[in-house]
N, C-alpha and C positions, 0 to 999 in steps of 0.2 A: 299272507297272514294278515289278520285284521289290523294289528298294530302297525305293521309295515305300510299297509295301504293308507291308513289315516295319516301317519307321519309323512309318508311320501307325497301326500296330496298338498302339503304345505309348500307354497311357492317360495323358494329362497332366491331373492334378487337383491343384489347390491349394486349401487351406482358406481361410477368411475372413481378410481382411487384419487383422493385429493391430497392425502398425506400418508406417510408410512403408518402413523398411528391408526387411521381408519382402516388401512389394509389389514394390519395385524388384529384389530378389533373384529373385523369381518371374519378373518380366518379363525379366530378364537371362537366366535359364535358358531361357525360351521362345525368345528371340531366338537364343541359342546353338544350341539344338536345330534350329531352322529353318535356321540358317546351315549346320549340319552336313548336314542333309538336302539343301539346295541344292547344296552341294559334292559330295555323293555322287551326286546326279542328274547334275551336269555331268560328273563322271568317267564315269558310266555311259553318257551320251550320247556322250562322246568315245570310249569303248571300243567302242561300237556302230559308230560311223563308222570307227574304225580296223580293226575286224574286217571290216566290209563291204569296205573298200579292200583289206585283205589277202586276203580271199576272192576278190575280183575279180582281183587279181594272180595268185593261185594258179590260177584257172580259165583265165586268159589265157596261162599259161606263164611269167609273169615271176616265177620262183621266188626270185630274189634279193630282190626287193621284198617278196614274200609272207613270206619268212623274217624280214625286218627288221620287218614289221608284226605278224606273228602270234606270233613267239617271246616278245616281252615280255608280250603278253596272256596267253599260255599260262602263263608263269611267275607271273603274277598271279592265275591260277585261272580264266581264261575257258575254259569247257568246249568251245565251238566251236573256238577257237584251238588248244586241246590236241588235239582230234581231227584237225584238218588238219595240225598239226605232226607228229602221229603218221604221217599219210599220207606226208608228205614224207620222213620217216626210213624208212618201209617201202619206198618206191619209189626212194629215192636222188635225189630232185629238190630241188635247191638245197642239199642237205646230203649227206654221205657216208652211204650206205645202212647202216642199223643197226637190225635187227629188234628187238633188246632195248630200245633207246631208243624205238622206235615203240610197242612194247607198253606201256612205262611211261606214255607219253602217252595211249594209248588207255584204259588203266586209269584214269588221272586223270579223263578226260572221262566215262567210263562210270560211275565211282563218284559223279559229280555228277548222274547221271540222264540223260546225253546218249544218247538212244535209238540213234542210228546207231552210236555207239561200242560200245554194248552188243551190238548185232547183229554188228558186225565181230569183236568178241572171241569171240562164239559161233562164228562161221564159222572164225576162226583156230584156236581150240582143237579144233574138229572136224576140221580139215584137217591140223593138226600139221606134219609134215615138209614138206608142200608150201609152207608159209608160212615154215618155218625155226625152228619151236618144237616142243616135245614135245606130242604129241596128248593131249588130256584131255577125253574125252566128257562126264564129269560136270560139269566146269567149263563146257564148251560149253552144256550144257543149262541151267545156272544163268543164263548171260548171255542166251541165246535167250529164256528165260522172262521176264526183266526187260524186254527189248525188245518181246516179243510183247504183254505187258500194256500197253505204251504204244502198241500199234496198228501196229507195224512189220510189214507183210505178209510180207516175206522171212523175218523171225524166226519168224512164226507158221507159215509153210510148213516151215521146217527143224525146228521143234519138233514139228510133226505127223509128219515123217519119223522123228524120234527115238522118239516114242511108238509109231509103227507098227512099227518094227524092234526096239524095246527097247534102244536105244543111249543110254547115259547116264541113262536113266530106266527104270522098270519098263514093260514092254510093255503098252499099253492102247489098243486100237483105237478105243474110243469117244472117248478123249481126243485121239487122232490126228485123228479126224474133226472134232471140235470146233475144233481149231486150223486144220485144212485149210479148214473152212467160213469161219472168220474171214478167212483170207488170200484165199480165193476170192471172197468178197463184196467184197473191195477190189480185185479184178481180177488177182490173182496167177494166172498161166496154168498154172504147174506144179501148183499146188494144185487148180485146176479139173480138170486132166487126171487127177491122182491120185484125185480124188473119182469121176471116171468109172470108173476101175478098181475102186474099192471097191464101187460099186453094181453093176458088171457081175459081180463075183464073189460079192457078198453077204457080204463080210467085215465082220462087226460091225453090219450093217444088213440089212433084208430086201432080197433081190436084186430089182433093178428095172432092166431093160434100158432102159426109157424114160427114167428119171432119169439113167442112165449116158450115154445118147445126148445128153441135154441138156447135161451137163457136158463131154463130149467136144466137142460142137459149139461151146460157148462158148470152150473152150480153143483149138480149131482156128481159129475165126474171129479170136481175139486174136493167135494166132501169125502168121496170114496178114497181119493189119494191121501187125504188127511186122516183117514181112519175113522171117519164119522159115518158109519153105515146107516144109522137111523135117519139122518138128514138126507143122505143119498137116496134112501128108499122113499122118503117123502117126496123128493124131487121127481123120482120115477113115477110115483103114484099120481102126481099132478099131470105129468105128460100123458099117462095112460087115460086119465079122466078127460082131457080136452082133445086128445088126438090118438085114439087107440090104434095100435099097429104102426105108429110112426117109426121110421128106421132108427132115429136117435133114441127113442124110447127102448126099442129092442136092443140097441147097442149098450145102453145103460143097464138094462136088465141082465144081459150077458156078463157084464162086469160085476154086477151084484151077485150073480149065481154062476160062477165059472164052471 
């Protein structure tokens, strides 16, 4: 646990006993420190349970209880509670909708390294008016990068888009491909589809229809499993266009039309 790790990292070293007074003083300090650690651990356990209960209430639609449990934690600096409180303000669930308050809580969580909040800030700044804030592509790129470095595939995908199009960052197709691959390797279907397009056109990589087909097939299969037949059909159409009769294309077609 974080508190234990931080406290445990404090080196406790006392020199040779010179008098009983110093010995008892040393022992008193040790007892005091361990008491503080125990209290902190109990608080952390309590907060963990409270957050779990608040999150459960949130997902079950009991927004009044969620607010009662999450708001105090958020005010005390709990990043997860800050993120979900931000969600409540963003959607007007349990509280009056207030995008400014939502963004304040998202920022608090993101600044503590909460990856989902970092991703959401990137998405919000990229979409701007759709969310109800001023669009800021530079800010979006900053937050997407933070979340992408923590392994959030959606952030890696959007960061790939930004490098591909030169939005918020200098256009760099190789960097776009790097982030697409990271997202695709984690199963992000849009990233897999985009990689298919990149290899089909040879943008920034040696053109390879066979590699393009593999990525399109992977994306199409995933879309189909997710119930998104339209996107699966589009992936199949791409395969048919660049490599008619390819076995993977036929396999995807059979899945589309069993």
